[in-house]
DSSP file (Angstrom, degrees, kcal/mol; ACC not computed):
  #  RESIDUE AA STRUCTURE BP1 BP2  ACC     N-H-->O    O-->H-N    N-H-->O    O-->H-N    TCO  KAPPA ALPHA  PHI   PSI    X-CA   Y-CA   Z-CA
    1    1 A M              0   0    0      0, 0.0     2,-0.0     0, 0.0     0, 0.0   0.000 360.0 360.0 360.0 129.4  -21.4  -43.7   -4.8
    2    2 A S     >  -     0   0    0      1,-0.1     4,-2.0     4,-0.0     5,-0.2  -0.243 360.0-104.9 -77.0 168.7  -19.4  -46.1   -2.6
    3    3 A F  H  > S+     0   0    0      1,-0.2     4,-2.1     2,-0.2     5,-0.2   0.897 121.1  50.4 -61.2 -43.0  -18.2  -45.4    0.9
    4    4 A S  H  > S+     0   0    0      1,-0.2     4,-2.4     2,-0.2    -1,-0.2   0.855 108.2  53.7 -68.7 -33.1  -14.6  -44.9   -0.3
    5    5 A S  H  > S+     0   0    0      2,-0.2     4,-2.7     1,-0.2    -1,-0.2   0.905 109.0  48.5 -65.2 -40.5  -15.8  -42.4   -3.0
    6    6 A R  H  X S+     0   0    0     -4,-2.0     4,-2.6     2,-0.2    -2,-0.2   0.904 111.4  50.0 -65.1 -39.8  -17.6  -40.4   -0.4
    7    7 A K  H  X S+     0   0    0     -4,-2.1     4,-2.4     2,-0.2    -2,-0.2   0.913 112.0  48.1 -63.1 -41.6  -14.5  -40.4    1.8
    8    8 A L  H  X S+     0   0    0     -4,-2.4     4,-2.5     2,-0.2    -2,-0.2   0.909 112.0  48.5 -66.0 -41.6  -12.4  -39.3   -1.1
    9    9 A N  H  X S+     0   0    0     -4,-2.7     4,-2.5     2,-0.2    -2,-0.2   0.904 112.3  49.1 -63.7 -41.6  -14.9  -36.5   -2.0
   10   10 A A  H  X S+     0   0    0     -4,-2.6     4,-2.4     2,-0.2    -2,-0.2   0.906 112.1  48.7 -63.7 -42.0  -15.0  -35.4    1.6
   11   11 A L  H  X S+     0   0    0     -4,-2.4     4,-2.5     2,-0.2    -2,-0.2   0.908 110.7  50.2 -65.6 -41.6  -11.2  -35.3    1.8
   12   12 A M  H  X S+     0   0    0     -4,-2.5     4,-2.6     2,-0.2     5,-0.2   0.914 110.9  49.5 -62.2 -43.4  -11.0  -33.4   -1.5
   13   13 A F  H  X S+     0   0    0     -4,-2.5     4,-2.8     2,-0.2     5,-0.2   0.925 111.3  49.2 -61.5 -45.1  -13.5  -30.8   -0.2
   14   14 A F  H  X S+     0   0    0     -4,-2.4     4,-2.6     2,-0.2    -2,-0.2   0.918 112.2  48.1 -61.6 -44.9  -11.5  -30.4    3.1
   15   15 A V  H  X S+     0   0    0     -4,-2.5     4,-2.4     2,-0.2    -2,-0.2   0.928 114.1  46.1 -61.7 -47.0   -8.2  -30.0    1.2
   16   16 A C  H  X S+     0   0    0     -4,-2.6     4,-2.5     2,-0.2     5,-0.2   0.924 113.8  48.5 -62.6 -45.5   -9.7  -27.4   -1.1
   17   17 A F  H  X S+     0   0    0     -4,-2.8     4,-2.4    -5,-0.2    -2,-0.2   0.908 111.8  49.8 -61.3 -42.8  -11.4  -25.5    1.7
   18   18 A S  H  X S+     0   0    0     -4,-2.6     4,-1.1    -5,-0.2    -2,-0.2   0.912 112.4  47.2 -62.7 -43.5   -8.2  -25.5    3.7
   19   19 A L  H  < S+     0   0    0     -4,-2.4     3,-0.2     1,-0.2    -2,-0.2   0.908 114.5  46.3 -66.1 -42.4   -6.1  -24.2    0.8
   20   20 A L  H >< S+     0   0    0     -4,-2.5     3,-1.2     1,-0.2    -2,-0.2   0.871 109.0  53.4 -70.3 -37.3   -8.6  -21.5    0.0
   21   21 A S  H 3< S+     0   0    0     -4,-2.4     3,-0.3     1,-0.2    -1,-0.2   0.747 106.7  54.4 -71.9 -21.1   -9.1  -20.3    3.5
   22   22 A G  T 3< S+     0   0    0     -4,-1.1     2,-0.3    -3,-0.2    -1,-0.2   0.427  91.3  79.1 -88.2   1.0   -5.3  -19.9    3.9
   23   23 A C    <   +     0   0    0     -3,-1.2    -1,-0.2    -4,-0.2     2,-0.2  -0.313  60.6 150.5-105.9  49.3   -5.1  -17.6    0.8
   24   24 A S        -     0   0    0     -2,-0.3    -3,-0.0    -3,-0.3    -2,-0.0  -0.487  54.8 -94.3 -81.3 154.6   -6.2  -14.3    2.2
   25   25 A K        -     0   0    0     -2,-0.2    -1,-0.1     1,-0.1     2,-0.0  -0.372  45.5-109.2 -66.7 139.7   -4.9  -11.1    0.8
   26   26 A P        -     0   0    0      0, 0.0    11,-0.3     0, 0.0    -1,-0.1  -0.348  13.2-145.8 -68.8 152.1   -1.9   -9.6    2.6
   27   27 A D  S    S+     0   0    0      9,-2.2     2,-0.3     1,-0.2    10,-0.2   0.759  77.7  19.6 -82.9 -30.6   -2.3   -6.4    4.7
   28   28 A Y  E     -A   36   0A   0      8,-2.1     8,-1.7    78,-0.0     2,-0.4  -0.935  54.6-156.3-142.9 159.7    1.1   -5.1    3.9
   29   29 A E  E     -A   35   0A   0     -2,-0.3    77,-2.9     6,-0.2    78,-0.5  -0.991  20.2-142.1-131.9 142.9    4.0   -5.2    1.6
   30   30 A T  B >   -B  105   0B   0      4,-3.2     3,-2.4    -2,-0.4    75,-0.2  -0.666  27.8-108.6-102.9 161.9    7.6   -4.2    2.5
   31   31 A A  T 3  S+     0   0    0     73,-2.5    74,-0.1     1,-0.3    -1,-0.1   0.717 118.3  59.0 -60.7 -22.7   10.1   -2.4    0.4
   32   32 A D  T 3  S-     0   0    0     72,-0.2    -1,-0.3     2,-0.1    60,-0.0   0.346 124.1-100.8 -90.3   7.5   12.1   -5.6    0.0
   33   33 A G  S <  S+     0   0    0     -3,-2.4    -2,-0.1     1,-0.3     2,-0.1   0.415  79.4 130.3  94.7  -1.6    9.1   -7.4   -1.6
   34   34 A N        -     0   0    0     -5,-0.0    -4,-3.2     2,-0.0    -1,-0.3  -0.455  32.8-174.4 -80.1 160.0    7.8   -9.3    1.4
   35   35 A S  E     +A   29   0A   0     -6,-0.3     2,-0.3    -2,-0.1    -6,-0.2  -0.962  13.1 138.5-147.8 165.4    4.2   -9.2    2.4
   36   36 A G  E     -A   28   0A   0     -8,-1.7    -9,-2.2    -2,-0.3    -8,-2.1  -0.968  46.0 -79.5-178.9-168.9    1.9  -10.5    5.1
   37   37 A R    >   -     0   0    0     -2,-0.3     3,-1.4   -11,-0.3     4,-0.3  -0.964  23.5-138.3-120.7 136.7   -0.9   -9.9    7.5
   38   38 A F  G >  S+     0   0    0     -2,-0.4     3,-2.1     1,-0.3     4,-0.2   0.841 103.5  66.2 -61.3 -32.0   -0.6   -7.9   10.7
   39   39 A A  G >  S+     0   0    0      1,-0.3     3,-1.7   122,-0.2    -1,-0.3   0.766  87.0  70.3 -61.0 -23.5   -2.8  -10.5   12.4
   40   40 A D  G <  S+     0   0    0     -3,-1.4    -1,-0.3     1,-0.3    -2,-0.2   0.687  90.0  62.1 -67.4 -15.8    0.0  -13.0   11.9
   41   41 A S  G X  S+     0   0    0     -3,-2.1     3,-2.2    -4,-0.3    -1,-0.3   0.496  73.9 128.4 -86.7  -2.8    2.0  -11.1   14.5
   42   42 A R  T <   +     0   0    0     -3,-1.7    88,-0.2     1,-0.3     3,-0.1  -0.235  65.0  41.0 -53.7 140.9   -0.6  -11.9   17.2
   43   43 A G  T 3  S+     0   0    0     86,-2.6     2,-0.3     1,-0.3    -1,-0.3   0.199 111.7  69.7  98.4 -14.3    1.1  -13.3   20.2
   44   44 A K  S <  S-     0   0    0     -3,-2.2    -1,-0.3    85,-0.3    32,-0.3  -0.904  93.0 -97.8-127.4 159.9    3.9  -10.8   19.8
   45   45 A W  E     -c   76   0B   0     30,-2.8    32,-2.7    -2,-0.3     2,-0.5  -0.545  35.6-148.6 -71.2 143.9    4.1   -7.0   20.3
   46   46 A L  E     -cD  77 127B   0     81,-2.2    81,-3.3    30,-0.2     2,-0.4  -0.977  13.3-170.8-118.6 123.5    3.7   -5.1   17.1
   47   47 A L  E     -cD  78 126B   0     30,-3.0    32,-2.9    -2,-0.5     2,-0.5  -0.946   7.8-166.1-117.3 135.8    5.5   -1.7   16.7
   48   48 A I  E     -cD  79 125B   0     77,-2.4    77,-2.7    -2,-0.4     2,-0.5  -0.981  10.9-168.3-119.4 115.9    5.0    0.7   13.9
   49   49 A N  E     -cD  80 124B   0     30,-2.7    32,-2.6    -2,-0.5     2,-0.4  -0.919   8.1-150.4-112.4 127.3    7.7    3.4   13.7
   50   50 A Y  E     +cD  81 123B   0     73,-3.0    73,-1.0    -2,-0.5     2,-0.3  -0.791  23.8 165.2 -96.6 136.8    7.4    6.5   11.4
   51   51 A W  E     -c   82   0B   0     30,-2.5    32,-3.4    -2,-0.4    33,-0.4  -0.914  18.3-160.5-141.7 166.5   10.5    8.2   10.0
   52   52 A A    >   -     0   0    0     -2,-0.3     3,-1.4     3,-0.3     7,-0.2  -0.986  30.6-121.1-148.6 152.2   11.5   10.7    7.3
   53   53 A E  T 3  S+     0   0    0     -2,-0.3    -1,-0.1     1,-0.3     6,-0.1   0.807 114.6  51.2 -61.9 -31.0   14.7   11.5    5.5
   54   54 A W  T 3  S+     0   0    0      1,-0.1     2,-0.9    -3,-0.0    -1,-0.3   0.457  88.1  95.6 -86.6  -2.9   14.6   15.1    6.8
   55   55 A C    <>  -     0   0    0     -3,-1.4     4,-2.0     1,-0.2    -3,-0.3  -0.794  54.3-169.2 -97.6 100.9   14.1   14.0   10.5
   56   56 A K  H  > S+     0   0    0     -2,-0.9     4,-2.5     1,-0.2     5,-0.2   0.907  87.2  50.7 -57.6 -46.4   17.5   13.9   12.2
   57   57 A P  H  > S+     0   0    0      0, 0.0     4,-1.8     0, 0.0    -1,-0.2   0.851 107.8  55.3 -62.1 -31.1   16.2   12.2   15.4
   58   58 A C  H  > S+     0   0    0     -3,-0.2     4,-0.8     2,-0.2    -2,-0.2   0.939 110.4  44.5 -62.3 -46.8   14.5    9.5   13.2
   59   59 A I  H >< S+     0   0    0     -4,-2.0     3,-0.7     1,-0.2    -1,-0.2   0.905 112.3  52.4 -65.4 -42.2   17.8    8.8   11.5
   60   60 A E  H 3< S+     0   0    0     -4,-2.5     4,-0.4     1,-0.2    -1,-0.2   0.812 108.1  51.0 -66.1 -30.7   19.7    8.7   14.8
   61   61 A E  H 3X S+     0   0    0     -4,-1.8     4,-2.3    -5,-0.2     3,-0.5   0.638  85.0  89.5 -83.2 -13.0   17.2    6.2   16.4
   62   62 A M  H <X S+     0   0    0     -4,-0.8     4,-2.4    -3,-0.7     5,-0.2   0.889  86.1  49.7 -54.9 -46.4   17.5    3.7   13.5
   63   63 A P  H  > S+     0   0    0      0, 0.0     4,-2.4     0, 0.0    -1,-0.3   0.874 111.5  51.1 -61.6 -34.0   20.4    1.7   15.0
   64   64 A E  H  > S+     0   0    0     -3,-0.5     4,-2.7    -4,-0.4    -2,-0.2   0.899 109.0  49.9 -67.1 -41.0   18.5    1.6   18.3
   65   65 A L  H  X S+     0   0    0     -4,-2.3     4,-2.5     2,-0.2    -1,-0.2   0.906 111.4  49.2 -62.9 -41.1   15.4    0.2   16.6
   66   66 A H  H  X S+     0   0    0     -4,-2.4     4,-2.2    -5,-0.2    -2,-0.2   0.927 111.1  49.5 -63.9 -44.9   17.5   -2.4   14.9
   67   67 A Q  H  X S+     0   0    0     -4,-2.4     4,-2.6     1,-0.2     5,-0.2   0.924 110.2  51.8 -59.0 -45.6   19.1   -3.4   18.2
   68   68 A F  H  X S+     0   0    0     -4,-2.7     4,-2.7     1,-0.2    -1,-0.2   0.935 109.7  48.6 -54.9 -49.9   15.7   -3.6   19.8
   69   69 A Q  H  < S+     0   0    0     -4,-2.5     4,-0.5     1,-0.2    -1,-0.2   0.874 111.5  49.7 -63.5 -36.0   14.4   -5.9   17.1
   70   70 A Q  H  < S+     0   0    0     -4,-2.2     3,-0.5     1,-0.2    -1,-0.2   0.909 116.7  41.7 -65.1 -42.1   17.4   -8.1   17.3
   71   71 A E  H  < S+     0   0    0     -4,-2.6     3,-0.2     1,-0.2    -2,-0.2   0.818 124.5  35.4 -75.6 -31.1   17.1   -8.4   21.1
   72   72 A Q  S >X S+     0   0    0     -4,-2.7     4,-2.7    -5,-0.2     3,-2.4   0.162  74.0 122.2-111.2  17.7   13.3   -8.8   21.2
   73   73 A R  T 34 S+     0   0    0     -4,-0.5    -1,-0.2    -3,-0.5    -2,-0.1   0.766  77.8  51.9 -57.6 -28.1   12.7  -10.8   18.0
   74   74 A D  T 34 S+     0   0    0     -3,-0.2    -1,-0.3     1,-0.1    -2,-0.1   0.627 122.6  31.4 -78.8 -12.5   11.0  -13.6   20.0
   75   75 A R  T <4 S+     0   0    0     -3,-2.4   -30,-2.8     1,-0.2     2,-0.3   0.635 120.6  30.2-118.4 -22.9    8.7  -11.0   21.7
   76   76 A A  E  <  -c   45   0B   0     -4,-2.7     2,-0.4   -32,-0.3    -1,-0.2  -0.971  50.8-149.5-147.0 154.3    8.1   -8.2   19.2
   77   77 A V  E     -c   46   0B   0    -32,-2.7   -30,-3.0    -2,-0.3     2,-0.5  -0.996  20.1-163.1-123.5 129.3    7.8   -7.3   15.5
   78   78 A L  E     +c   47   0B   0     -2,-0.4     2,-0.3   -32,-0.2   -30,-0.2  -0.961   8.9 179.8-121.3 125.0    8.9   -3.9   14.4
   79   79 A F  E     -c   48   0B   0    -32,-2.9   -30,-2.7    -2,-0.5     2,-0.3  -0.894  14.2-147.5-116.8 151.4    8.0   -2.2   11.0
   80   80 A T  E     -ce  49 104B   0     23,-2.8    25,-3.2    -2,-0.3     2,-0.4  -0.849   7.4-158.9-115.6 157.8    9.0    1.2    9.9
   81   81 A V  E     -ce  50 105B   0    -32,-2.6   -30,-2.5    -2,-0.3     2,-0.7  -0.999  21.6-124.9-137.4 131.3    7.0    3.6    7.7
   82   82 A N  E >   -c   51   0B   0     23,-0.6     3,-1.7    -2,-0.4   -30,-0.2  -0.686  20.8-150.3 -74.6 115.9    8.2    6.5    5.6
   83   83 A Y  T 3  S+     0   0    0    -32,-3.4    -1,-0.2    -2,-0.7   -31,-0.2   0.817  92.1  55.1 -58.3 -36.0    6.1    9.5    6.8
   84   84 A D  T 3  S-     0   0    0    -33,-0.4    -1,-0.3     1,-0.1   -32,-0.1   0.482 108.7-120.2 -81.7  -3.0    6.2   11.3    3.5
   85   85 A G    <   +     0   0    0     -3,-1.7    -2,-0.1     1,-0.2     6,-0.1   0.752  45.9 176.3  71.3  24.7    4.8    8.3    1.5
   86   86 A V        -     0   0    0      4,-0.1     2,-0.2     5,-0.1    -1,-0.2  -0.365   8.5-169.9 -63.1 141.7    7.9    8.0   -0.7
   87   87 A Q    >>  -     0   0    0      4,-0.0     4,-1.3    -2,-0.0     3,-0.8  -0.743  34.5  -0.8-127.6 171.7    7.7    5.0   -3.1
   88   88 A G  H 3> S-     0   0    0     -2,-0.2     4,-2.2     1,-0.2     3,-0.3  -0.055 121.2  -5.0  55.8-138.1    9.7    3.0   -5.5
   89   89 A E  H 3> S+     0   0    0      1,-0.2     4,-2.4     2,-0.2    -1,-0.2   0.839 132.5  57.7 -64.0 -35.0   13.4    3.9   -6.3
   90   90 A S  H <> S+     0   0    0     -3,-0.8     4,-2.0     2,-0.2    -1,-0.2   0.913 108.4  47.1 -62.6 -41.2   13.2    7.1   -4.1
   91   91 A L  H  X S+     0   0    0     -4,-1.3     4,-2.6    -3,-0.3    -2,-0.2   0.932 110.8  51.7 -65.3 -44.8   12.2    5.0   -1.1
   92   92 A Q  H  X S+     0   0    0     -4,-2.2     4,-2.2     1,-0.2    -2,-0.2   0.905 109.3  50.7 -58.3 -41.6   15.0    2.4   -1.8
   93   93 A Q  H  X S+     0   0    0     -4,-2.4     4,-2.8     1,-0.2    -1,-0.2   0.900 111.2  47.6 -62.8 -42.5   17.5    5.3   -2.0
   94   94 A Q  H  X S+     0   0    0     -4,-2.0     4,-2.5     2,-0.2     5,-0.3   0.892 109.9  52.3 -68.1 -38.5   16.4    6.7    1.3
   95   95 A I  H  X>S+     0   0    0     -4,-2.6     5,-2.1     2,-0.2     4,-1.6   0.923 114.4  43.2 -60.0 -44.8   16.5    3.3    3.0
   96   96 A K  H  <5S+     0   0    0     -4,-2.2    -2,-0.2    -5,-0.2    -1,-0.2   0.933 113.8  50.4 -67.0 -47.1   20.1    2.8    1.7
   97   97 A K  H  <5S+     0   0    0     -4,-2.8    -2,-0.2     1,-0.2    -1,-0.2   0.895 117.4  39.0 -59.6 -43.4   21.2    6.3    2.7
   98   98 A I  H  <5S-     0   0    0     -4,-2.5    -1,-0.2    -5,-0.2    -2,-0.2   0.747 108.2-125.2 -81.0 -24.0   19.8    6.1    6.2
   99   99 A G  T  <5 -     0   0    0     -4,-1.6     2,-0.4    -5,-0.3    -3,-0.2   0.849  37.7-178.4  82.5  37.1   20.9    2.5    6.6
  100  100 A I      < +     0   0    0     -5,-2.1    -1,-0.2    -6,-0.2     4,-0.1  -0.569  14.5 176.2 -75.4 123.3   17.6    1.0    7.6
  101  101 A K        +     0   0    0     -2,-0.4    -1,-0.1   -39,-0.1    -5,-0.0   0.111  54.0  86.8-113.1  19.5   17.8   -2.7    8.3
  102  102 A L  S    S-     0   0    0      1,-0.0     2,-0.2   -33,-0.0   -23,-0.1  -0.744  93.9 -80.6-113.1 162.2   14.2   -3.2    9.4
  103  103 A P        -     0   0    0      0, 0.0   -23,-2.8     0, 0.0     2,-0.6  -0.459  42.9-154.1 -64.4 131.1   11.1   -3.9    7.2
  104  104 A V  E     - e   0  80B   0    -25,-0.2   -73,-2.5    -2,-0.2   -72,-0.2  -0.940  13.3-132.5-108.5 119.5    9.8   -0.7    5.6
  105  105 A L  E     -Be  30  81B   0    -25,-3.2   -23,-0.6    -2,-0.6   -75,-0.2  -0.496   3.6-149.3 -71.8 137.2    6.1   -0.7    4.8
  106  106 A V  S    S+     0   0    0    -77,-2.9     2,-0.4    -2,-0.2    -1,-0.1   0.842  83.3  41.0 -74.3 -35.9    5.3    0.5    1.3
  107  107 A Q  S    S-     0   0    0    -78,-0.5   -78,-0.1   -20,-0.0    -1,-0.1  -0.890  94.4-105.2-115.3 144.9    1.9    1.8    2.4
  108  108 A D        -     0   0    0     -2,-0.4     3,-0.3     1,-0.1     4,-0.3  -0.529  26.5-158.5 -65.2 125.7    1.0    3.7    5.6
  109  109 A P     >  +     0   0    0      0, 0.0     4,-3.0     0, 0.0     5,-0.3   0.414  62.8 104.2 -88.5   1.9   -0.9    1.3    7.9
  110  110 A A  H  >>S+     0   0    0      1,-0.2     5,-2.2     2,-0.2     4,-0.8   0.895  83.2  42.4 -54.9 -47.7   -2.7    3.9   10.0
  111  111 A A  H  45S+     0   0    0     -3,-0.3     3,-0.4     3,-0.2    -1,-0.2   0.925 116.9  47.8 -66.7 -42.7   -6.1    3.6    8.4
  112  112 A L  H  45S+     0   0    0     -4,-0.3    -2,-0.2     1,-0.2    -1,-0.2   0.909 118.6  39.3 -63.3 -43.0   -6.0   -0.2    8.3
  113  113 A L  H  <5S-     0   0    0     -4,-3.0    -1,-0.2     2,-0.1    -2,-0.2   0.446 111.2-123.4 -90.2   0.9   -4.8   -0.5   12.0
  114  114 A K  T  <5 +     0   0    0     -4,-0.8    -3,-0.2    -3,-0.4    -4,-0.1   0.931  65.5 123.5  61.6  53.4   -7.1    2.3   13.0
  115  115 A F      < -     0   0    0     -5,-2.2    -1,-0.2    -6,-0.1     2,-0.1  -0.968  64.2 -99.0-136.0 156.7   -4.7    4.8   14.6
  116  116 A P        -     0   0    0      0, 0.0     3,-0.1     0, 0.0    -5,-0.0  -0.453  38.0-109.5 -75.0 145.0   -4.1    8.4   13.8
  117  117 A R        -     0   0    0     -2,-0.1     2,-0.0     1,-0.1   -34,-0.0  -0.452  46.8 -99.7 -63.3 143.5   -1.1    9.4   11.7
  118  118 A P        -     0   0    0      0, 0.0    -1,-0.1     0, 0.0     3,-0.1  -0.327  21.1-155.4 -68.2 151.9    1.5   11.1   13.8
  119  119 A E  S    S+     0   0    0      1,-0.1     2,-0.3    -3,-0.1    -2,-0.0   0.567  81.1  31.4 -98.5 -14.9    1.8   14.9   13.8
  120  120 A A  S    S-     0   0    0      2,-0.0    -1,-0.1    19,-0.0    19,-0.1  -0.963  91.3 -84.9-141.2 156.1    5.5   14.9   14.8
  121  121 A L  S    S+     0   0    0     -2,-0.3     2,-0.1    17,-0.1   -70,-0.1  -0.852  91.8  32.8-122.4 156.7    8.4   12.6   14.2
  122  122 A P  S    S+     0   0    0      0, 0.0    17,-2.7     0, 0.0     2,-0.4   0.673  74.7 166.0 -72.1 158.5    9.7   10.2   15.2
  123  123 A A  E     -DF  50 138B   0    -73,-1.0   -73,-3.0    15,-0.2     2,-0.4  -0.999  16.9-166.2-140.7 138.5    6.6    8.4   16.4
  124  124 A T  E     -DF  49 137B   0     13,-2.6    13,-3.3    -2,-0.4     2,-0.4  -0.995   6.5-156.2-130.9 128.1    6.2    4.8   17.4
  125  125 A Y  E     -DF  48 136B   0    -77,-2.7   -77,-2.4    -2,-0.4     2,-0.5  -0.885  11.0-157.2-103.5 131.8    2.9    3.0   17.9
  126  126 A V  E     -DF  47 135B   0      9,-3.0     8,-3.2    -2,-0.4     9,-1.7  -0.945   7.1-170.6-120.6 117.6    2.9   -0.1   20.2
  127  127 A F  E     -DF  46 133B   0    -81,-3.3   -81,-2.2    -2,-0.5     6,-0.3  -0.858  22.1-126.5-103.9 136.5    0.3   -2.8   19.9
  128  128 A D    >   -     0   0    0      4,-3.0     3,-2.5    -2,-0.4   -84,-0.2  -0.180  38.4 -88.3 -75.1 175.9    0.1   -5.6   22.5
  129  129 A P  T 3  S+     0   0    0      0, 0.0   -86,-2.6     0, 0.0   -85,-0.3   0.679 128.9  55.1 -61.9 -17.0    0.1   -9.3   21.6
  130  130 A E  T 3  S-     0   0    0    -88,-0.2   -88,-0.1     2,-0.1   -85,-0.1   0.453 123.1-103.9 -93.0  -1.8   -3.7   -9.3   21.3
  131  131 A G  S <  S+     0   0    0     -3,-2.5     2,-0.5     1,-0.3   -89,-0.0   0.645  74.0 139.6  92.9  14.4   -3.5   -6.5   18.7
  132  132 A V        -     0   0    0     28,-0.2    -4,-3.0    29,-0.1     2,-0.4  -0.807  59.0-116.7 -96.2 131.0   -4.6   -3.6   21.0
  133  133 A L  E     +F  127   0B   0     26,-2.0    -6,-0.3    -2,-0.5    23,-0.1  -0.514  43.8 164.5 -64.2 119.1   -2.9   -0.2   20.7
  134  134 A R  E     +     0   0B   0     -8,-3.2    21,-3.3    -2,-0.4    22,-1.7   0.722  54.6  24.1-110.6 -29.8   -1.2    0.3   24.1
  135  135 A H  E     -F  126   0B   0     -9,-1.7    -9,-3.0    20,-0.2     2,-0.5  -1.000  46.9-163.3-145.4 140.2    1.3    3.1   23.6
  136  136 A T  E     -F  125   0B   0     -2,-0.4     2,-0.5   -11,-0.2   -11,-0.2  -0.980  23.3-164.4-119.0 114.0    1.9    6.0   21.4
  137  137 A L  E     -F  124   0B   0    -13,-3.3   -13,-2.6    -2,-0.5     2,-0.4  -0.860   4.3-163.7-108.1 130.0    5.6    7.1   21.8
  138  138 A H  E     +F  123   0B   0     -2,-0.5   -15,-0.2   -15,-0.2   -17,-0.1  -0.894  54.0  22.7-112.1 141.7    6.8   10.5   20.5
  139  139 A G  S    S-     0   0    0    -17,-2.7   -15,-0.1    -2,-0.4    -2,-0.0  -0.139 103.9 -35.6  92.3 168.8   10.5   11.3   20.1
  140  140 A P        -     0   0    0      0, 0.0     2,-0.3     0, 0.0   -82,-0.1  -0.309  59.8-155.3 -66.3 144.0   13.5    9.1   19.5
  141  141 A Q        -     0   0    0     -4,-0.1     2,-0.3   -18,-0.0   -77,-0.2  -0.760   3.5-145.1-114.6 161.1   13.5    5.8   21.3
  142  142 A T     >  -     0   0    0     -2,-0.3     4,-2.2   -78,-0.1     5,-0.2  -0.766  33.6-106.0-115.5 168.6   16.3    3.5   22.4
  143  143 A A  H  > S+     0   0    0     -2,-0.3     4,-2.2     1,-0.2     5,-0.2   0.888 122.7  50.3 -59.2 -38.8   16.4   -0.3   22.5
  144  144 A A  H  > S+     0   0    0      2,-0.2     4,-2.5     1,-0.2    -1,-0.2   0.906 109.1  48.6 -69.0 -42.6   16.1    0.0   26.3
  145  145 A T  H  > S+     0   0    0      1,-0.2     4,-1.8     2,-0.2    -1,-0.2   0.889 113.5  47.9 -66.3 -36.7   13.1    2.3   26.3
  146  146 A L  H  X S+     0   0    0     -4,-2.2     4,-1.0     2,-0.2    -2,-0.2   0.909 111.4  49.4 -68.9 -40.9   11.3    0.2   23.8
  147  147 A A  H >< S+     0   0    0     -4,-2.2     3,-0.6     1,-0.2     4,-0.4   0.920 112.4  49.1 -63.0 -42.8   12.0   -3.0   25.8
  148  148 A A  H >< S+     0   0    0     -4,-2.5     3,-1.4     1,-0.2     4,-0.3   0.855 103.0  60.8 -64.7 -34.9   10.8   -1.3   29.0
  149  149 A I  H >< S+     0   0    0     -4,-1.8     3,-1.1     1,-0.3    -1,-0.2   0.786  91.3  68.4 -66.6 -25.5    7.6   -0.1   27.3
  150  150 A L  T << S+     0   0    0     -4,-1.0    -1,-0.3    -3,-0.6    -2,-0.2   0.749 104.6  42.8 -64.4 -21.6    6.5   -3.7   26.6
  151  151 A D  T <  S+     0   0    0     -3,-1.4    -1,-0.2    -4,-0.4    -2,-0.2   0.420  96.1 100.1-102.8  -0.3    6.1   -4.2   30.4
  152  152 A K  S <  S-     0   0    0     -3,-1.1     3,-0.1    -4,-0.3    -3,-0.0  -0.495  79.8-101.2 -86.6 155.8    4.4   -0.9   31.1
  153  153 A P        -     0   0    0      0, 0.0    -1,-0.1     0, 0.0    -2,-0.1  -0.324  57.1 -76.8 -66.2 160.1    0.6   -0.3   31.6
  154  154 A S        +     0   0    0      1,-0.1   -19,-0.2   -19,-0.1   -20,-0.1  -0.227  42.1 175.0 -60.6 140.5   -1.3    1.1   28.6
  155  155 A T        +     0   0    0    -21,-3.3     2,-0.3    -3,-0.1   -20,-0.2   0.269  63.9  66.0-124.0   5.9   -1.1    4.9   27.8
  156  156 A A  S    S-     0   0    0    -22,-1.7     3,-0.1   -23,-0.1    -2,-0.0  -0.847  84.1-103.2-126.4 162.3   -3.1    4.8   24.6
  157  157 A G        -     0   0    0     -2,-0.3    -2,-0.1     1,-0.2    -1,-0.1  -0.212  52.0 -73.7 -77.0 172.2   -6.7    4.0   23.8
  158  158 A P        +     0   0    0      0, 0.0     2,-0.2     0, 0.0    -1,-0.2  -0.260  58.9 145.0 -68.9 154.7   -8.0    0.8   22.2
  159  159 A G        -     0   0    0     -3,-0.1   -26,-2.0   -44,-0.0   -45,-0.1  -0.757  29.0-146.1 177.5 138.8   -7.5   -0.1   18.6
  160  160 A K              0   0    0     -2,-0.2   -28,-0.2   -28,-0.2   -29,-0.1  -0.955 360.0 360.0-123.9 136.6   -6.9   -3.5   16.9
  161  161 A P              0   0    0      0, 0.0  -122,-0.2     0, 0.0  -123,-0.2   0.494 360.0 360.0 -76.6 360.0   -4.8   -4.4   13.8
């Protein structure tokens, strides 16, 4: 094998390895068909908000959550989760009825991200840019309270997405 053939083989191996290592299975899928990995949000705050169609405070806080995401998009990523595990067309109808303009996760991420499911709604889990659970917020939030929480010391135990 000539020197150039070895270089070509090495290059082919590197390209194949690079392509295969970048093809990991997604952690989540959203109701609008997008998917990804929570680890891709490293470097930004990650917020997971639980809501339900029957939860009036959840519905009332949705515009605030949207405003927060618009204002903090360079600093934070916010996902919502239907607490009742509604799927398919029923989920789409609830998203439309409530007017949710944020990504809605199809599956509950609690087990994957190693945090307990909330016992009351609304609930928001806040992970720091390194992926450590820093805050568990109960009750409705505003864009201002969420922005302020990003600068507060931790109130929750460790956990990594």
